[in-house]
VMD Tcl script that draws the C-alpha trace (Angstrom):
set ca {
  {-74.54 -67.46 -11.72}
  {-73.70 -70.91 -9.88}
  {-76.63 -72.90 -10.57}
  {-75.68 -72.93 -14.35}
  {-71.99 -74.81 -13.50}
  {-74.36 -77.39 -11.06}
  {-76.71 -77.79 -13.95}
  {-75.11 -80.30 -15.91}
  {-73.77 -82.23 -13.08}
  {-77.42 -82.36 -11.54}
  {-79.33 -83.09 -15.10}
  {-76.38 -85.82 -15.42}
  {-76.94 -87.23 -11.76}
  {-80.93 -87.84 -12.93}
  {-80.15 -89.78 -16.05}
  {-77.48 -92.03 -14.40}
  {-80.52 -92.38 -11.64}
  {-83.29 -93.42 -14.19}
  {-81.08 -95.62 -16.42}
  {-79.91 -97.39 -13.11}
  {-83.79 -97.89 -12.25}
  {-84.45 -99.28 -15.91}
  {-81.72 -101.81 -15.42}
  {-82.97 -102.97 -12.42}
  {-86.06 -103.67 -13.87}
  {-85.14 -105.22 -16.79}
  {-82.11 -107.27 -15.67}
  {-82.57 -107.56 -11.86}
  {-86.90 -107.97 -11.26}
  {-87.79 -111.63 -10.67}
  {-89.44 -113.63 -13.35}
  {-93.19 -113.85 -12.70}
  {-93.77 -116.74 -10.30}
  {-95.00 -120.53 -11.95}
  {-98.26 -119.87 -10.70}
  {-98.87 -116.48 -12.99}
  {-98.09 -118.46 -16.18}
  {-100.39 -121.04 -15.40}
  {-102.93 -118.84 -14.42}
  {-102.63 -116.89 -17.20}
  {-102.54 -120.10 -19.62}
  {-105.93 -121.58 -17.57}
  {-107.44 -118.54 -17.82}
  {-107.06 -116.32 -20.73}
  {-105.47 -118.93 -23.37}
  {-107.36 -122.34 -22.95}
  {-110.89 -122.49 -24.19}
  {-112.46 -124.31 -21.14}
  {-115.53 -125.09 -20.68}
  {-118.40 -124.91 -18.14}
  {-117.59 -128.33 -15.89}
  {-113.65 -127.36 -15.97}
  {-114.05 -124.06 -15.25}
  {-116.01 -124.94 -12.15}
  {-113.81 -128.08 -11.21}
  {-110.85 -125.82 -11.70}
  {-112.78 -123.00 -9.85}
  {-113.25 -125.49 -7.05}
  {-109.57 -126.16 -6.41}
  {-108.52 -122.82 -6.64}
  {-110.83 -121.61 -3.62}
  {-109.44 -124.95 -1.72}
  {-105.55 -124.13 -2.62}
  {-105.92 -120.01 -1.76}
  {-106.81 -121.16 1.75}
  {-104.28 -123.67 2.09}
  {-101.62 -121.61 0.80}
  {-102.72 -118.41 2.86}
  {-102.08 -120.90 6.08}
  {-98.65 -121.92 4.59}
  {-97.46 -118.75 4.47}
  {-99.07 -117.67 7.58}
  {-96.67 -120.51 8.69}
  {-93.81 -118.87 6.91}
  {-94.12 -115.85 8.78}
  {-94.70 -117.03 11.84}
  {-91.23 -118.91 11.49}
  {-89.73 -115.74 10.32}
  {-90.85 -114.24 13.49}
  {-89.58 -117.09 15.63}
  {-85.99 -116.38 13.40}
  {-85.83 -112.83 14.36}
  {-85.91 -113.71 17.69}
  {-83.50 -116.51 17.55}
  {-81.39 -114.10 15.91}
  {-81.73 -111.72 18.62}
  {-81.02 -114.07 21.17}
  {-78.29 -115.96 19.86}
  {-76.83 -113.14 17.93}
  {-74.91 -115.68 15.75}
  {-75.48 -118.72 13.84}
  {-76.64 -120.97 17.08}
  {-78.99 -124.06 18.08}
  {-81.98 -121.47 18.09}
  {-80.91 -120.31 14.91}
  {-80.35 -123.65 13.37}
  {-83.48 -124.93 14.63}
  {-85.87 -122.00 13.16}
  {-83.88 -122.04 9.85}
  {-84.91 -125.80 9.45}
  {-88.51 -125.09 10.67}
  {-88.84 -122.68 7.84}
  {-87.42 -125.08 5.23}
  {-89.93 -127.34 6.42}
  {-92.92 -125.48 5.57}
  {-91.24 -123.74 2.35}
  {-90.57 -127.79 1.21}
  {-94.52 -128.14 2.70}
  {-96.02 -125.06 0.30}
  {-93.88 -126.09 -2.89}
  {-95.07 -130.06 -2.58}
  {-98.50 -128.82 -1.96}
  {-98.28 -126.45 -5.22}
  {-97.06 -129.11 -7.36}
  {-100.06 -131.00 -6.08}
  {-102.11 -128.32 -6.84}
  {-100.78 -127.79 -10.07}
  {-101.07 -131.53 -11.18}
  {-104.83 -131.72 -9.88}
  {-105.65 -128.52 -12.17}
  {-103.90 -130.57 -15.03}
  {-106.38 -133.77 -14.64}
  {-109.39 -131.59 -15.36}
  {-107.92 -130.68 -18.55}
  {-108.49 -132.40 -21.92}
  {-104.89 -133.80 -23.61}
  {-104.48 -131.02 -25.92}
  {-105.15 -128.35 -23.42}
  {-102.32 -130.69 -20.83}
  {-100.17 -130.81 -23.58}
  {-100.36 -127.05 -23.43}
  {-100.61 -126.90 -19.72}
  {-96.99 -128.72 -19.60}
  {-95.20 -126.56 -21.85}
  {-96.16 -124.13 -20.10}
  {-95.47 -125.31 -16.61}
  {-91.79 -126.14 -17.91}
  {-91.01 -123.21 -19.79}
  {-92.03 -121.15 -16.63}
  {-89.38 -123.25 -14.42}
  {-86.40 -123.24 -17.29}
  {-86.98 -120.13 -17.82}
  {-83.62 -117.47 -17.24}
  {-83.54 -115.60 -14.45}
  {-83.33 -111.83 -15.24}
}
mol new
graphics top color blue
foreach p $ca { graphics top sphere $p radius 0.5 }
foreach p [lrange $ca 0 end-1] q [lrange $ca 1 end] { graphics top cylinder $p $q radius 0.2 }
display resetview
């Protein structure tokens, strides 16, 4: 008999948890990265000729290796930051140095990503470049979800 009293409470708790997950997915989920928007445009919506596909593929292969190296640097920077925090237990000179180093590598990745995007843009015909530019602007200016 007592389980009947708790059944509505359990049902309401379940529905509330489900609603919270839905709200989090809709409003708090990160926007797709600019690279995803541009990648989708390049490989699904633009009609690239064989020469363009070959050049874009070569650019993407080269950039993937460079990006992996910079991401490995960022992971190492995070380890150095963690060690500095463990050593100083506050915002001391080692923590500040680790943060500055981390920002330097993040900035380098952003710069090289933009250089990569402009290199891919240079492969496109003018009509394709217009669509590419619009996709980049849209991805960079869409409101956060």
